[in-house]
N, C-alpha and C positions, 0 to 999 in steps of 0.2 A: 373158612373152617369147614372141614368135611363133617357130615353127619355121623354121630357116634351110634354104635348098636343100641337098640331100645333097651336091652337088658342091663344097660348101665344106669338107666334112669332111677332116681330114688325120690321120695317125697317126704321123708321124715328123718330127723337127725340120728335116730337109733340105727339107720341103715348105713351110717358112715362107719365102715369097717376097713381094716387093712387090705382085705381082698378088693374091695370096691375101689379105694384110692389106687392100688397097684393096677387094676384093670384100666382105670381112666388114663393113668400115666402111660401105660403100655399102648394104648390107643392114640394118645397124643404124640408120643415119641417112643416107639418101640425100642427096647433094650433088654435082651434076655439075661443080662448080668445084674439087673437092678430087681430087687424084690422087697416090697414093704413088709416089715415085720409086725409093727403095731402103730396105732394112731390114738390120739387123745384130743377130744374136741370140746371147745368152750365158747359160750356165747360172748360176742364182742359188739360194740356199736349200740346205737339207739334207733334203729330201724323200726318204723311203725307199719308199714306195708309188708315188708319182708323181714326175715331174721338172718343174721350173719353169725357164722361160727368159724373160729380159727382152729385148723387141725394141725397139731404137732405130729410129725412123721418120723418114725424110726425104722431104719433099713436093716436088713438081715446082715450079719457079720460076713464080711468078705465082699458084700455087694459092691459092684463097680459101676461106673458109667457117669457120663458128664451131668445129665439132668437128674439130680437128686435133691429136690427142694426140702428144706428142713421143715417148712410149715406152708400151708395152703389156706385158703378161705372158701368156705362153701356158702351159698345163699339159697335160701328155700322160702316158700310163702309163709306169711305170718300165721301164728296159731290163733289169733283173734278173728272171729267170724266176721265182724263189721269190716275190719281192715282187709280181710281176704275177699269179701264181696266187692269192696271198692277197687281192689287190684284187678278183679275180673271185669266189672262194669267199665272201668276206665281204661282197660286194655294195658294196664300198667305192666303186668308180668310179660305180656307179649312184646311190648316195646323194648323192655330191658333185655330180653333174650336176643331179639332180632338186632338190637343195637350191637351187642357183643358179637353176633354172627357176621353182620354186614358192614358195620361203620367203624367200630373200635380198632380194627387192624389199620385203619388209615391215620389214626392219631395216637400211636402207642406211647408217646411221651407224657400223656395226661390220663391214661386209663390203664388200670391193671390188665395183664393179659389173661384172657380166659382159656382154660384147658378144656372146658366142657361147658356147653351151653344149649339146653334143650327145653321144650315145653310141650305139654300134651296138646293133641289136636283141638280140645275145647278151650285151650288157654287158661285152665283152671289150676294146674300145677307147673311148676318149672324147677330147674335145678341148674345152678351155676357153680362151677368149681374154677377158682381164679388163683393166679399167683398172690402170694402175700408180700406186700411192699415193705414189710418190717425190715430194719428198724425205722419207725416213724412216730410222729406224734399226731394224734387224732385232734381235729378241731372240735371246740365246744361252743355252741351257739350262744349259750347263756353267758359265758365268760367274755366272748368277743375276741377280737384278734389284735395284734399290733399292726402299725402302719407297714412295716416290713412284710408281714404276712400278707397284707392286703396287696401289696405290690406283687407278690408271687401269684396270687389269685388272678390279678389282671393279666399277667403273662399266661397263665393257663387258660383263661377265657380266650384270649386271642389265638393260642394254639389250637383250641377247639373250633372257633368260629371261622378263622381265616380260610382253611381248606375248602369250605363249603359255601362261602360267601357269594350270594347271587347265583349260585349254580342251579341250573335247570335239571341236573341229573338227580338231585335229592328228592325232586317231586315225583319221581317213579316209586318211591317207597310208600306204599299205600298205608302202611302202619304209622307213618309220620304225618299222616293227613291232618290239616288244621282246620278244615272247613266246619267240622262240628264244633270245635272250640269257639270259633268265631259266632256261631249261632247259639250254642248252649250255655256258655259261661254267663253271659248277662242274665239269662233267665235263671240259671242255678244260683247266682249270687243273690237275687232278690228272693229266691225261694228259701235260701239257707240263712239269710241275715237274721231273721227273728230268732232262730235257735242259737246263733252266735251271740246275740244281744242277751239272751236269757242267761248265758254262762258269765258273760263279761260286763254286763251293764253296770254293776256296782263296783267294778274294778278299774274301769277306764274313766278318764276325765270327760267332762261335758264337751270340751273343745274336740277331743278325739272322736267321741260319739257322733258329734255334728259332722265332722269330716268324713266319717265312714258312710253315714247316710247320704251325704251329698255325692260321694264317689259312686256308690252303688246306682244312684239316680242317673249318672253319667256313664254307667258301664258299657252300653251299646255304643256310644260315641268313641269311648276308650278303645274298645276292641275293633272298631272300624278303622282306627288309626295304626293298626299293626300291619303296616305295609312294607314293601320292599324298601331296602335290601333285606332279604331273608336269609337265614343260614340255619344249620342244626344247633340247637341250644340244649343245655341240660334241663332247665325248667325248674330245678330246685337247688340252685347254685349257692350253697351256704356252707357254713363251717362244719356242721354236723356230717356233712357228706365229703369231707376232704381229709387227706392224710398229708402231713407236712414231712418232707424229708430234708436232711442237711447232709450235703456231701462236699468235702473239701472246702467248707466255709460258705458255700453257696446253698440256697434253698429252692425247692420246687415242690409242686403239689401234684398229688394223684387224686383224681375225682371218682367217686363211687356212686352207686344207687342211680342208675340211669332209667328209672321207671317213668320219669316224667319227660324224657327226651321228645323234642318236637320241632317243627319248623317254625321259627319265629324271628323277629329282629334280634340280633345278638345283644343289643343293650338291655333287654329284659333280664338277662343273667347278671350283667354288670350292676344295673340299679338295685336288684335283689341283694346281691352280695354286699355292696357298700352300704345299703340301707340297713341291714341287720347285722352285719359283721362287725362294723365299727360303732362304738357308742356315739351318741349325737354330737358331742363336743369335738371328738376326734374327726368324725366324718365332715363336719363343716369346715374344718381347718385343712383337710387334706383330699377331699373328694375331687376337686378340679384337677389336682396334679395327677391323681390316680387314673381319672378318665383320660387325661392327656397321655399318660403311659400306655394305657390300653390302646388308644387310637394310633400311637406310634408304632406299637407291636403290629397292629393290623397292616399298616402301610409297609412295614418291613417285610411282611409276609405276602405282600402282593395285592392287597385290597386297594382298589382304585375308586375314584368318584365318590368319596365319602370324606366330607371335610371335617376338621376339628369342630366347627360350629354345628354341623349336623349331629355329630357324636354328643356334644353337650346338650343339645336340644332333646335328643332321644334319651339321655340319661335322665333329664327332668320329667319327660313324658312317661317313661316306664317305671317310675317310682312306685306305683301301686302294686307291682308284681308280688311282692312279699305279703302284702295286706291280702290280696286274693287268696294266697296259699294259706294264710292263717284262718281266714273265714271258712274255706272249704275244708281244710284238713280237720279242723276241730269237731266238725259234724260228720265226717265221712271216714274217720279212723277210730279204732278202740281207744278210749280216753285213758290217759295215764297222768300221775301227779306231775312228772316232768313235762309231759306234753302240755298240759294246762298252763304251766308257767311259761313254757317256751312260746306258745302262740300269743300269750299276753304281751310278752317282751317284743316279739316280732311286730305285733300290732302297733305297740307304742313307739317303737323306733321308726316304723315306716310311716306313721302319721307325722311324726316330727320331720322326717325327710320330705314328704309330700308338702307339708306346710312351708318349710324353708325354701323349697325349690319352686313354690307356687304352681305345682302340678295341675291342679284342678282348673286353674285360670288358663294354663296352657292348653288343656284339652279342650276347653270351650273355645278358645281362639282358633285352635287348629280346625275344629270341627266346623266352625263359622266359615273359615276360609275355604273349606272344601265343600260347603253345601251347595 
């Protein structure tokens, strides 16, 4: 993606005008016969770190040209000060923009195409203008998904992970560096856990509270086990960040909100999705078949030396991924009513997943074996 002129950069939704959309489209694909006459923007989605708006575009009468999208999606930083500072400190805005600039073109089947992706030198403000994949159905984390939709998610995860599996080239992306995560997350979890418990202590079961405390005590061991094979992962691979498309009776998924993209084991995404996307009863019935589907898709896409047994072990091992997200997100983003309910649901579902899979026992056993 070539760098766009600085005068196209906007920081607020009030700056979304017909002239601005026209200028971005002309930069992306010049066409003197195409002219935007008017736009209408409305908020969509449930983003906490950023805000998304759909832009309905009307073209001037008589305008011609092949590339005339009827709608687009723009993403800007959150209005909430807490969420905005989290985006800055965590390099979340930087990661998302650089992902669209440098990585997304390699996996177009699971990512919306970006027409414009820029951020300021201090990483405090960013602007993304993307294609709108409508018609589609947005995932809803609270409602959960069907087994068929979970199958599509496994396919999307394999499409994302396989091209970068075990690649040394991805290590050259400094903005994907995982070293700070390995060092800082165990410390951050212990620091933020009391705040999390102040919010949820009287809403969670004693069994879940004990499991959470035990996991945080094992956090250093857990992150020490984030070893090869590594790939590029989404990091927040759940329903709220997915759009489902049905075409000709077949379904697929477009994944959005790439602020948490990082180099990690691919199964962190899979464990996260299955732990919170399916309700516990459905997960226990179908998780093994879904993990097998993901593994088969990896193999079809050229991944080698990663057995089905390794895949299932890693699924069990990385079940805490969603719990980590819940603990940290509730104390680092601006709180909302839906967010409070969401993070409680995530916590309860992932605790059930970890308990059923005996994840903490696995962490202890693997840590002892590598000591």
